N, C-alpha and C positions, 0 to 999 in steps of 0.2 A: 556089616556091624550095624546093629542100631543103636545111637547113643540118645539118652534122653538128659538135656542140660538145664542145669538150675543155677542160681545164683541167688545172693543177698536175701537170704532167707529170714534173718533175724529173728530166729526162733520159732519162724512158721515151719511146721513140720507136716504137708499135705499127705493125707491119706486115701483121699477119694479121686477117681478117675485118672489114676497114673498109668500112663502107658507101659506094657511090657516089654522091654528091650534087653540087648545084652549087656549094657554099661549105662549108669548113671554117672554124670559128671556134677561138682557143685563148685562153682568159682570163687567162694568166700564168703565172709559175712555171714556167719550160720548162728552165730549166738544172741540170745535177746537183748535188747537194748538195755532192760533194767538190771541184767546180770554182768554186762560187759567189763565194767570197772571193778568187779570182784571175781578176783581167780579162782578162788576155792568154790564158791558158788556156780561158776562158769564150767568148771571140771566135773562138779556134781551132775549138772544138766546134760554135759556131754553124755557122761557115762550112762546117767540114767534116763535121758530121754531120745538125745541124737542117735547116739549108736544103737540103740534098738529098733529106732524108726529107720536108718540106714541099712540095718542088716536086714530088714522085712521088705525093703523095695524089691519090685519084680524085676529082677535083674541077678547077673551073675557077679557083677563087679561095681563097686561104688569108689569114685576116686574125686578126692577135693583137696582144695587147698584154702589156706587163710585168707583174709581181708583185714583192711584196718580197723574194723569194729572187734576183731578176734584176739584181743589181748593175752589171752591164756595161753594161746598157741605160742606166742613169740616168748611170754615168761618161761614157759617149760622148755623151749628150745634154748634159751640163754643159761638157764641154772639146774635143769635136772632133767633126767629121763625118769619118768614115773611108770612104774608098772603096776598092773591088777590082775592078780592071777596069773603072773608070769608072763603078762601079755603087756606091750608097751602101750600106754595111754592112746599115743595117736596111730598106732595100728601102722608102724611105719613098714612090717612086712609084706612083701608084696605077694604072698600067697594068701593072705588075707582077705575076707570080701570086701570090706572097708580098708582104702588105702589113701594115706595122707602124702602129699607131695610136695616139698619144699625146695626149688631148684634142683629137682629131681626127675628122672625118667622110669617110665613103667612101660615095659612091652608085654602086651595083652592080647592073645589070639591074632598075632599079626599085625597089629595097630600099635603105632608109637605114641605114647601119652608123653606131655611134660607139664610139670607146673610150677608156677612161679607166682609169688604174691605181694610182690613190691609196689608201694604206690608214691607219686610224686605228691608235692605241695602241702602234705599234712605232716609236719614237724611232731604234734603232738600225740600221733595215734599211731597205732602199731603197723610194724613192716614199712615204714616211711625209709626212704632212701633219696640223697640229693641227685641233682643232674649227672653228677659225674659218676657217683655210684650206682645209678640206674644205668647207664651205659655198660658198665664192667657186668653187671649181674645179668643184663640181658643179652649181652655178646655171649654168654654162657650156653645160650639156648642152642642144642643140637641143631644139624641142618636137615635132619631125617624125620622131622617130628611130622606125625598126621594131625594131631589134636594138641594143641597148646593152650593150657588154661592159665589165665592171667585174671587177676582182679581189676586192675584199671585197663579202661578200654585204650586201644592204641589211637592216636589222633588221625582217623582216616575215616571218612564217609559221615555219619551221624550217630555213632554207637557211644561216643562220649559227650552229644550234647543234650542238654536238659530239653527235653520235647513237652513237658507238663506245664502248661500256659499257666496255671495256679501258683506254680513256685515261684520263690522271690527270686530265683537265679535262672529263670527261663531264658532260653538261647544261650546260655554261656557253655563254651567246649570244654571240658575235664579232661579230654582224650591226652594221652601221653605221649609226646613227641619222640622220646628215645625209646619206647618200646615200637612205634610206627618204623623208625628207622632200622630196629632190628629185625622185625620181621620181615621188611623189604629185603633183607639180606640173607636170612634165614630159610625164608620161603615155608612156612607149615602150612599143611592143607588148611587147617582151620583154627581160628582163634575164638576160644568161648569165654567172654568176658562180663564184668557187670558194674559195681562200683556206682555208676550213674543210672539211677534207677528207671528212669524215663526215656534213656537213649534209645535211640531207633532199634527196634528188635528183629527188623528186615534184615535179612543177609546182605552184606555188602562186599563186593569182590575188589580188591586192590589191583593197582596194574600187574602186579606181580604175579597175580593170581591166588590171594592169599583171601579165602572166605572168613569174614568178620561177622560175630553175631554176638549182640549184647542179650544174655539170657537171665537179666534180674527176673525175680518174682515180684517184687515189689515195687510200688510207685513211690514218688518223693514223699508223700505223706505216710508210708512205711505201711500201707494197706496192700493185702494180696491181690494183684491186678492182671499179671501176666501169666499165661498159660506154659506149660513146659514145653521147650522146644526140641523136637525130634529131628536127628539128621542121620545119614546112612553114609557109611563110609566103606570103600572095597579095602578087603585085608591085603597086604603085602603078599 
């Protein structure tokens, strides 16, 4: 199975030079910055722009999670299930082309996916959890996962380290220790993350054999910078 991985689009919906694969994955922060604080405008953008774009991606399945900028996902989850034309807004049905995962699994064509959006440290942002809560939620990750989608990077390698020298927080490591401990125990084959835009986009292999890749599309200045990353994984 060929998988094209993206994250941190922040409203950027590329249409040129996209590889044809089996699955596209998006590891959170999809909504434009100027809309993130307005739930109704975010929903409108999601319905009228994001979903048509995702439906037209050159693949059979699109699997996404939320990120800390995606407040509207969190509000919908807390307060209501919104349906449009008999279809849940978030496309939770696993037989849809576009599937939203939130602490949930999807088995597709012999490959096990799991998605979890939670982040540390950002108490006033969406999908924040304390260290204790992160340990609990990440411990729920199954042990048979082939592709784990997270927004926060684990604190391994340089996936969570700011590598853009012009950034005010250059050199800071925002990797999540609780996630690092969880993947060391659960041993997914891949972790596809984002959140730290300029984190190392090269594959890092942990001592347990977990392959971690930061797949953010934008840099610290929110400019499209990084190409989509394609991986190939054997079906079980």
